[in-house]
N, C-alpha and C positions, 0 to 999 in steps of 0.2 A: 625317723627313729631318733632324731636328735631332740632330747628333752632337756629343758632348762627351767629352773625355778627362779632364776635371777637374770633374765635375758636383757642384754644391752643391744640396742638396735644400731649397731655400727655397720657401715657399709662393708668394712673389711671382713666382718664375720660372714656376711652374705656371700661376698666374693670367695672367701675361704671355702665355704661349704660347696659352692658351685664348682670350685676347682677340684675338690675331692671327688665330687660326683663325676665330673668330666673325665678325670684320670682313671678312676677305678671302676665305675659301674659298668657291668656288662663286658669287661675285658679280662683276658687271661692274666694280665699284669697284676690284678688284685690278689690272686692266690700267691704269687711269688712274693709280693710286698708283705702280705700277711705273715707268711712263714719267716721271712727275714726279720720282720718286726718282732715276732714271737721269740725268735732265737736271741736277739739282742736284749729284749726285755728281761728274759729270765737269766741270761748270762750276767747282766748288770745286777739283778736282784741277788744272785748267788755271791757276787763279789762285794756286795754292800755299797754299790756305787751311789745309791740314793741317799745314804747317810741317815744317822739316827734322828736328826731333827725332822726329816721328811716323814719318817714313820710315826714319830710322836704327833706331828701335825695331822697326819692321816687319821689317827685314832681319836684325836681331839675333834676332828671334823665328824667322824663316825658317831661320837658321843651325842652330838646335837642333830646331825643329819639323819641318824637312824629314826628319830621321832617323826620325821617326815615320810617314813616308809621307803627310804632310799637304800640301795644295796651298800653294805660296808665296803665291798670291793670297789665299787664306783668311787666311794669317798677316798679310798687309798690311792686309786689311780689318779684322781684329780690332785690330791696333795703332792704326790710324787711328781706330777707334771710341772709344778712350779720350780723344781730344782734341777731338772734334767737339762743338760746342754751338751751338744757335740759341736766343737768348733764355734761357728757363729750361729748355730741353730739353737734357738731357745725352745724348750719343750712347751707345748700348749696344754693347759689343764682342761682337757675335754674328756668326759667319760660318757659313753653312749648308753648308760643305764642298761647294759645287757648282763651285768653281773660277772663275778668271778674274774678269771684271767683275761677274758675277752675284753673287759673294760680297759685293762692295762695295755693290751695289744692295740686297741683302737686309739688309745691316747698316744701311744708311741708312733703309730702310723700318721696321725694328725700332726704330731710334732715334726716328723720328718718332712711332710709335705708343706707345712705352713709355718716354717720357722720364722721367728721374729715377732710373732704375735703373743704377747705375754699373757699368762694365765689370769692376771687380774682383770683383763678385758673380756674374757670369755669364761664364764663360771658355770659349771654344771649344776644340775639340781642337787648333787650330792653335797655341795658346799653348804655350810650353815648359813641360813638366810640372815640371821642376826649379824654374824661376822661379816658377811658380804656387805650388809648395810653399813657396817662400821667403816669398811674400805671406801664405799661410795661417799658417805657423809664426810669422812676424813678428807677426801679429795675436794668435795664441795666446800667444806668448812675452810680449808686452806685458801681456796679461791676467794671466799668471802672475806677472809682476813686481808688478803693482798688487795682487795678492792676497798679496803677501809671500813668493813662492816663487822668488826670484831664482836660488837654487842648488838648487832641488828637482829630483828625478829625474823623468824622463818615460819611460813604457814604450811600445814600439812592437811591434805584431804585424802579420803579413801573412796575409791569408786570401783564399781564393776564386779566385786566379789562379796558375796553374802558373809556376814560375820560367822555363821555356822560352818562355812567352808573356810571361815575366815580367820581361823587362827593364823594362817600364813599371812593373810593380808593385814590384819590388825596388828599382828606381831611385828611385821615389817615396819608398819607406821610407827608403833610405839618405840621400837628399837632405834629407829632413826631419830625420833624425838629425844630419846635418852642420850644419844651421843651428842646431839646439839646442846642440850641443856647442860651436860657434863662439861662442855667446853665454853660455857658462859654466853651462849646464844639463846635469847628468849624465843620461845616457841608458842605459836598459836595453833591449836590442834582441834580440828572439827570433831564434834561429838559422835558423828555417824556419817554414813555415805552421803556424798554431795556431788552434784554435777561438776564436771571439769571446769566449765567457764566460771563457776562461782569461785574457784580457786584463783583464777586470773583476776577476777574482780577484787577478791580479798587482798591479794598482794598489792594492788594499786590503792585500795581504800585504806589499808592499815599502814602503807608505806614500808613494807618489809623488804628485806634484801633479796629474798628468794621464796619460792614455793615448790613443794614436792607433792605430786599426786601419784598414788600407788594404784595402778589399774591394769587390767588385761583387756580393757575395752570389750570388743565383741568376740575376743578369743577365749579359749579355755583357761582355767585358773593356772595351769602350768606356765602360761606366758605372762604371768603377773610381773610387772616391772614399773619403772619410774617414768613420769613425765616431769621434767624440771623446768621451772619458770624463774626468770630473773626479775630484777626490781622494776622493770618496765611492764611486767604482767604478761610477757610473751615467753614462749618456749625458747630454750637456749639456742642462740645462733652457733654456727660451727666453731668459731674461735673460742667461745666460752666452753663448749663441750670438750674441745680438745685440751683446754687448760685443766679441766677437772680430770679427764682421762689420764693426763700426764701425771697428776698428783696421785691418782689411784695406783699407778704402776709402782710408786715409791713406798706404798704403805703395805705392811705385812697384814694379811687378812685375819690373822689370829691375835696379834699382839700390838698392832700399830695404831690403836685408838683407845679411848677411854669412854666409859659409859656410866650410867647411874640408874637408880630405880625410878620407874615412871611415876608411880603413885607418890613417892617422896618428892619428886620434882614438881608435881602438881601442887602438893601441899605447901611447898616452899615458894610457889609463884614463878618457878622457872618455866613451867609449861602451863599455858592458859587455855582452858577449854572454851571454844566458841561454838555457836550453833544457830538458834532461831533468830537472834538479833542480826546476825550476818545475812541469813536468808531474807529477812525483811528489807535490809538495805539493798541487797542485790535486786529483789523484785521491784523495789521503788525505781531503780535505774532501768530495769527492763521495760517498765511501763512508760518511761519517757520516750521510748522509741515508737509508741503507737502514734500514728499520723492522723487517723480519722476515726475516732471512736464512735462518732455519730452514725456513720454508715453501718457499723456493727449493730448499734441500737435499733436501726430501722429494720433490719432483717433478722434480728435475734430470735423472733418467734418461729421462724421457718428454717433457719440454717442449722444443720445437724453435723456434728463432727465426732468421729471415732478416734480414740487415742490409745496407743500402746507404748510403754517404755521398754518392751522386750526384757522384762525382769531386771531392769536397771534403775539407776538413781534419778531418772527424770520423773518418777512416779508421783512426786509431791509438788515440785515447783512448776512443772509444765501445766498441769491442770489448773493450778492456782493462777498462773499468768493468763490462761485462757478465760477463766471465770472473771478475773479483774478487767479483762478487755470487754466483757459483756456477753460472752457466749453462754447461752442458757441451756442448750441441748448438747451436752458433752457426754459421750459414752465411753468410759474406759474399758479396755479388754481385761476383765477381772482376773482371768487366769494368769495374765502376764504383768499384773500390778504387784505381784509378790517378788521381792528381790531374791534372786537365786542365781548364783554364779555358775550353776550347771546348765542354765537356760533349758529347762526340761521340755518346754512346749515347742521348741524350734530346733531345726538342725543348725541354723546359724542366725544369731540375733543382729546380723548386719542389715541396716535399712536399705542397702543397695541390692539386697536379694529379695525379689518380690515374693518368693515362696514362703518367706517368714511371716508374711502378712495374712496367712490363711485364716487365722482366728479373727483377725480384724475385719477381713472381708465378710466372713460369715455373720459377724455382729452387724456390720454396716448394711448388709442386705436385710436383716431383720428389722432394723430401725429406720431404714430408708435414708441412710446418711449421705450427705453430699461429698464429704471429704474424709480421708483417713490420714492421720499423722502418726508416724512412728519415730521414736528417738532411740539411738543406740545406747548400750548399757551405761556408758559414762556421760551420756546426754550432751555430746558436743556436735553430733551430726543428726540430720533429719531426713526421712524419706516420706513421700506422699503418694497416695493413690486417689483417683478422682472418678466419680460415677459418670458414665457416659449416657447418651440418650437411650442405649439399649439396656440400661440397668446394670451393666457390668463395670468392673473397676479396672482402670488403666494406670500404669506407672507413669509418674512424671520423673524424668531423670534428673540427676544433679545439675547438669548444664541447663536443662530446660527450666527447672525451678529457679536457678540463678538468674536467668534472663527475665523470667516473669517478675521476680522480685526487684531486679534492677530497674526495669521499666516502670513498675508500680511505684517504687520509692521516688523516682525522679518526678513522675507526673503527679503523684499525690502530694509531695512536698510543694511543688509549684502551685497546685490548686489550693492548698491551705496556707500558702504564704510562709512556709517554714524551711524553704530551701536556703542554705547558707550561700554566701558569696564564694565564688570560685570553687564550686563543688567538684569532687574527684571520686573516682571509683577504681577498683583494681580487681584483677583475677590472676591466677597462676598461669604459667605458660602451657600447662596441660589442659586448660579449660577452653571452652568454645570461643572462637573469634567473633561470634555474634555479639558478645558483650561490648567489644570495641565499637562495633557498628551502632549499637543502641546509644552509647555515650556520644559518639561523634554526631549523630543526627539530632541529639538533644542538647548539644552544647555543654557536655560534661567532660572534664578531663579524665583520661583513662590511661592506666599503665599496667603492664604485665610484670609479674615477679617470678622468681624461681618457685618451685613447688614447696608448699608448706606455709602455714599462717605466720610462722616466725618471720618470714621474709616480708609478708604483707604488713606485719606489725612494725618492722624496721622502716618500711616506706611511709607508713602513717606517722611515725615519730619524725622522720625526715621532713615531711610536709609541715608538721606542726612547728618544728624548730626553724624552718626556713620561712614560715608564714606564707606559703604559696597556695596550697589547696586545702579544702576542708573535706575530709573523706566522709562519704555517706553510705557506702556499701562495699563489701568485698566478699568474694566467694571462690570456691574451688570445685571442680567437677565431681569430686568424691563426696558430695552431699554435705559440704561444710559452708557456713555463712556467718558473716561477722558484721555487726552494726553497733554503733555507739562507742564512746570513748572510755567506757568503764570496764571493757574487756579488751584483751589483745590476743584473742584466739577464737576459733569457731565456736558458736554458741547456739545450741539447739533450743534453749529456753526462749531466747529472744526471737529466733527464727520461727519457732512454732507460733508465737504470738502474731508476728507480722504476716505469716502465711494465712492464718485465720482471718486477719483483717483484710488481706487481699482477696480471699475467697468471698468474704462478705461484700466487698466492692463489686466484684463481678456478678455475684448472686443478685444484687440489686438491679443490675443491667440485664438480668435474664441469661447470664452466661456462666458456664463452668470454667475451671482453669484450662481444660482442654480446648474450649472455644477461644479463650484468651490467648492460648499458645498459637492457635491457628491464625488469629488476628495479628500476632507479632510477626509470624512468618510472612504474612501478606504485606506488612508494613516495612520490615527490615530485610526481607529476603529469606530464602530457605537454606537451612543448614542441616547436614547429616552427620551423625556421630556413630561410632562403634567402639566398644571397649573390648580389648583383647587381654585375657588373663595369661600371663607368661609364667 
């Protein structure tokens, strides 16, 4: 029941919600706390304890929040939350969109239980999205200034939500651009939806100070939020995120920033629209990761691949990369090639969920496809299914595909003479230990990192700076893969291309990827995995 239009993925928020659930759900204590909370809430309201400024702010929030279909009472509760404090307890601006006095009561309850977490960090859907963007960008802009990037460019891309749902998404993006431009920071702004890895590439290619991607990924549009990239093309490491969050706390969400008109900023050159030219530069780099295009050419008349972007922004660049590789028989799932943030044909567009592939499987059986590739809505993760000897399609897990790709990249690069000196690979600590075994038996340096590609990007940067190892591959069990020095994040466009090449390699040998996986187990040992959803 917790709905947020501007969700920040802070661990403290998760812990806070878990704490509320543990204390309240299913216990008689809930009734007592609710009654006490209601009493104090209305007692303070009668005495004017919230102050005129809070009420004015609430109705300012309502004025814009109402256009999003949010309850005005939720807006009021949220605004009041920013000014309430009892002793050392700071009120938390959370409204659980239940409307009326119930929102105020819930706000008060959360404030009592979770004091000290300021409302700038947890913003309900009732807050104006534009104003919240101002707070975020204000904090980010301050950090840019303190890093010496006062006039540096910032890149924005928008992924995962269709423009027709997308007033929220595009409005967020343009509002953020407005704030940056108003503060003297040049902005490059993608003209339409783009894959997340292309943003990482653009940050590096254009040498910008930062990049912002507005996306809900495979989640509903209510979870729309930010992915923030720094000048190294990677998502923010913890110390950078904390610095921005600290500045956010000091900024008033209604008056603490300045903005400008988007169209005027474009006309004045403060905001620069980018698009197809950046796509082409990105694709040129993607194709440099192809290791053996000749093997694709040899089997192109026989190899068949079905592709689905799950209504996301991989619909354009992934098929183009596969065609440039030399894939002749590519069959897109037409119903899912339409960008739509509601994801109408699937219950979940997450490539980790095999049930989402049902349309792809139906098409694959009709065209006798060897392989199915699916990319998530912001096109940074990839899932695959492979036809077995019985004609049915089986899932290749994230760990399994990572090991297949790692082994293929090592052996293909050595066979083609393109293996760099002192090669290195990496995976996160939640991924299979089979990756280490593959590297050790092939003389490739291997290291584990904490979970998340931002930590892998840090390790790559460390290797480059120290001149120790040349990274050739990185992956995480949650269906993310990274190759090449032009991105510093998981990249489903490049991964789709190299998976197709690997499938062609084994197809030439008369093997499927399932056969190849069995051969890997026989060579390196058997590994078992099981994912538990907590």
